N, C-alpha and C positions, 0 to 999 in steps of 0.2 A: 558539571564540564556542557562545553556548546559540541560544535561540527567544528573539526579543522579548515582554518584557510581552506578554498578550494575544490569545496566535498561536493560538487555538481548536481548531485540530487534531490538538494530542501528546495519544497516549491511544494507546487496540484502538481498532479497530476491524474491524467483521465482511463476508467480504467476501459480497452475496446476490445477486447476479446480476455477467454480465458477455457484450454483447455477439456477443463468438468464442464460450465456452465453456455448457455445461447448471452446472445446481448439480449437479450428480451428478463432473464433472471437476473444478468448484473444490475442492469438499472429499473429491476421491480418496485423498490418506494424511491428511487432518486437515482442523480447523476452516481454511475459508481465513480468512487475516487481512492486516492486513496491521497497522504499531504504527507510528507517530511522533514518538521519541522530544522529549529538550528539550534534548539536548546534540551536534547534528545528525550522528547513525544514527538509523535504526531498520531493520524487518525487514517483508516480505513474503513469507508464503507460498500458494499456491493449486497443484492440480495436482499436479504431483510437482516445480513448481517452489519454488526457497526463495534468496532472495537476502538481501542487506546494503544496507541504502540510501544514500546520504550528501543531507543537507538541506541546502536552503535555505528560511528560510523569510520570510514575507508575516503581516498579520494570520487573514486567512483561506483562505490559496491558502500550499500548502508545490511549490516542486521539487525532482528528485532523482536522481542516477544508481546502475546499480543494478550489482553485479555477483554473481552466483549459478550455482546447477546446475540442471540440468534434463533426466532422468534417466540423472543419471552427467556429462551435457557444461554446459563450463561455459562460459556465456551474458551478456549484460549490456545495456543500457541503460539510459534514461533515461523522466523521467514527473514527473508535475505530480498533485498533491491541489484540491480546491479545494472548498470547503464552500458545501450550496448551502441552499438557501431552506427547506426540510423538512427540516434536522439530518442532512442525511448528508451523505457527502461522493460525487462525483463521481475518481477516479480515470483519469484516459491515462496509461496502461504500455504503449510504445513494444519494442519489441527488434530490440539493432542491425541496422542491414543485415532487418529484420524486419519483422512484422503489428503494430500499432498494435490494445491494444485499449481497450478501455473496462468498467469497472469500477463498481462500485456499491455501498458502506457504509455498513452500520452501528455506531455510537458500542456495543461490546462490554460491554453491562456486563453478566455475568460474573463477572469482576473485579473487585475487590477491592482498596481502597485501603489504600497501608502504611504 
């Protein structure tokens, strides 16, 4: 299954703020970002976390489960991303049996089209 036509969240988004961490932590290892692919897969990286996403789509929202590592520890969880009126997205990112973070991301304009 692929993303439905008109899903506005496909692409790379730069994570610019979070309710649990400051910007210095978000960009600890590299630029904090979430990539939402059209093929049911994506990626997220911030702080020391790197994870793969398995996606489900709506026109202005995606739902996902994720699995990855944070400081070498295997972790997983779920979440969603919703398009806001200002063109940014709000990502609800939940750790399995742990914290829930709210992240805000803006479309990454530094990437070039293929």
